[in-house]
Phi, psi and omega in degrees: 000139180280132181283138178283163179298320181296323179290323177296318178297320179298317180298318179295313180296317179296318177298319179297316180297318180294319177297320179296318179296317179299317180296315180296330179283318185278332187303311180300320181293314179296327178294320178296317178298317179297319179294326181294338179253011183254164179275161184300318185298316181292324180292314180296330180279354179072030183261000182263122177243266183260343181240143179295149175229134185067060189313130186211126176239012181298323181293320176301316180298320181294314182291315182294331180282348181278118181297326182296328177300315182287328175296312179294325178295317178297319178300318180297318178299314180296313180298321182292314181294309182295316180297320180293320178298313180297314182296318180294319179297309182293318181295318183295312183289326178292314181295320181294320179295316182289343180282350182266120182293338181279354181293126179290129179078017183303315182298316183288325177295321178294316178296321178297318179295315180296325179304323182289347177287338186247338183226142174215176186291339182104163186295310184293313176301322177297318180296316179297318180296314181300317180288326178294328178281354180081019182272350181300138181058036173224164178297330185293336176293341181265320190262339183275306179298132181071025182297329179254122170270118182296325177301312179294322180297320180293326176296314180294321178300314179296322178297313180296324180295332182278352180282142182300132179291336181299329178299313181290324179296318178295318179295323179294321178296326180283356174107003180281139174272186184301317182291323178294321178297317180297313186284321188260342182245304189288307185297318177299334179270002185244028184300323183295309182289327178294316178298322179295316180294322177299318178297313179302309184292317182295319177295318180298314179293321182295321183272351184292137177222332187294316176302319178294323178297326182278314195257350182247134179247340184268129182299330181291347180257354183295144168282170183292338177293327175290323174303313178297317179299318179293326176298311182296322181281352180076023181275135182291348174293340179287303174260114186299151186301329181282346186273326183204153179275169180295322179296318180294322178297321179294321182293327183259006185298331185294324181240010181291328177295317180295320181297312181292327176297315181298314181294331182285319185271353183302315180298321179296318178294331179285321184279326189306317182302333183282339180248358184298326182294337177271345191297302184295314182296322180295315180291317182292318179295328179279353183251349180271127184277000000 
């Protein structure tokens, strides 16, 4: 079919808008990477854009040489893996149960879950509760509160509702119980939405810092995001006293934020391409009624 003039104009205009959006999205990240390899003088002068100036890797050497950085990095990996497993387990079984119209009280359970998206107990009651449960200064203070994202649960619930009921009926006739149907029929057919939820939860856990800031007092338990926060705030708890002197910290202060940001987001950027193909399909399939 021959394209009309209006369609050709639309394609050009649409391509221009998409290129502009891509540039606006990539520019901040590329600027941070460029600053992480630039010298302090060029950064302070505002001369660093997309390419490094005054090539410098001293800050990378300083951060990588700090043992506390790697301890906090390991903590982040552990918190992310354990938190994602717990969140996926709870979200999956909750969403699957709510997707069944025969569930008694289904409407009220859904309303109760949605209610928590808008209201919560508040900061101080949550802090008192966490400490009363004995979760203070433990991993559980990070991975248990907020383990279920209601937004993610509703996406999975919608996805499960769209699956043909005949599949479950056939499996039930073959002798599978509810748990067998979920494990052997539903989950293998839900790879797209599961991969999407894993991405959502893992990124959320990896970037989380406020719960650790509230409930953890020991530096050995901090995630790497607290390390980054302390770097930005200029707190000596970020770069341990044995790793660098105060003078050295001042000299690298101009690009130390960029260096820690790059090192922090690197694993997410590495993993994302492998789950990206499931991302769009998982969200769209879970959102179409």
